[in-house]
C-alpha positions as CSV (number, residue, x, y, z in Angstrom):
1,M,78.8,8.0,-68.5
2,D,76.5,6.4,-65.8
3,D,73.1,7.4,-64.6
4,D,74.3,10.1,-62.3
5,N,76.2,11.7,-65.0
6,A,73.4,11.7,-67.3
7,T,71.1,13.2,-64.8
8,E,73.8,16.0,-64.4
9,F,73.8,16.5,-68.1
10,M,70.0,17.0,-68.2
11,R,70.0,19.4,-65.5
12,E,72.8,21.4,-67.0
13,R,71.0,21.6,-70.3
14,A,67.9,22.7,-68.6
15,A,69.6,25.4,-66.6
16,I,71.5,26.8,-69.9
17,M,68.1,26.9,-71.9
18,E,66.3,28.6,-68.9
19,F,68.8,31.2,-67.8
20,D,70.9,31.9,-71.0
21,G,68.1,31.1,-73.6
22,G,65.2,32.7,-71.7
23,M,63.0,29.6,-72.1
24,K,60.3,29.0,-69.3
25,R,61.3,26.5,-66.8
26,Y,58.8,23.6,-68.1
27,D,59.9,24.2,-71.8
28,A,63.6,24.0,-70.7
29,D,63.2,21.0,-68.7
30,Y,61.2,19.2,-71.5
31,Y,63.9,20.0,-74.1
32,A,66.7,19.0,-71.8
33,I,65.0,15.7,-71.4
34,V,64.7,15.2,-75.2
35,Q,68.3,16.1,-75.5
36,T,69.3,13.7,-72.9
37,W,67.2,10.8,-74.4
38,R,68.6,11.5,-77.8
39,Y,72.2,11.3,-76.3
40,C,71.5,8.3,-74.4
41,Q,69.9,6.5,-77.5
42,R,72.7,7.6,-79.8
43,T,75.6,6.6,-77.4
44,G,74.2,3.7,-75.3
45,V,74.7,5.6,-72.1
46,A,72.4,4.6,-69.2
47,E,69.4,6.9,-68.9
48,P,68.6,8.9,-65.8
49,E,66.4,7.1,-63.2
50,E,64.7,10.4,-62.4
51,Y,60.9,10.0,-62.2
52,V,60.1,13.2,-64.3
53,Y,62.6,11.8,-67.0
54,K,61.0,8.3,-67.0
55,L,57.5,9.9,-67.0
56,T,58.2,12.2,-70.0
57,V,60.4,9.7,-72.2
58,R,57.3,7.2,-72.2
59,R,55.4,9.7,-74.3
60,F,57.9,10.1,-77.1
61,T,57.2,8.7,-80.5
62,G,59.5,8.5,-83.6
63,D,57.8,11.1,-85.7
64,E,57.0,13.6,-82.9
65,A,58.8,17.1,-83.2
66,R,60.6,17.5,-79.9
67,E,63.5,20.1,-80.3
68,P,62.5,23.9,-80.5
69,S,63.8,24.0,-84.0
70,E,61.6,21.2,-85.0
71,R,58.4,22.6,-83.8
72,S,55.7,23.7,-86.4
73,E,53.8,26.7,-85.1
């Protein structure tokens, strides 16, 4: 998988969470970025080169809750 496919993976995840999952757009985008980042870290696939992806990933830390199921509300 290359950068273009990782970008497509991320966009598809966001669309599924927004339209099928009923999430707000910004939440769906964020969690799609998280899923893509985790996938790329786990498999060694090249990360997307999109600006929003790069800007968001810079803020991740190892102990930060990132998935909807990991949130403490």
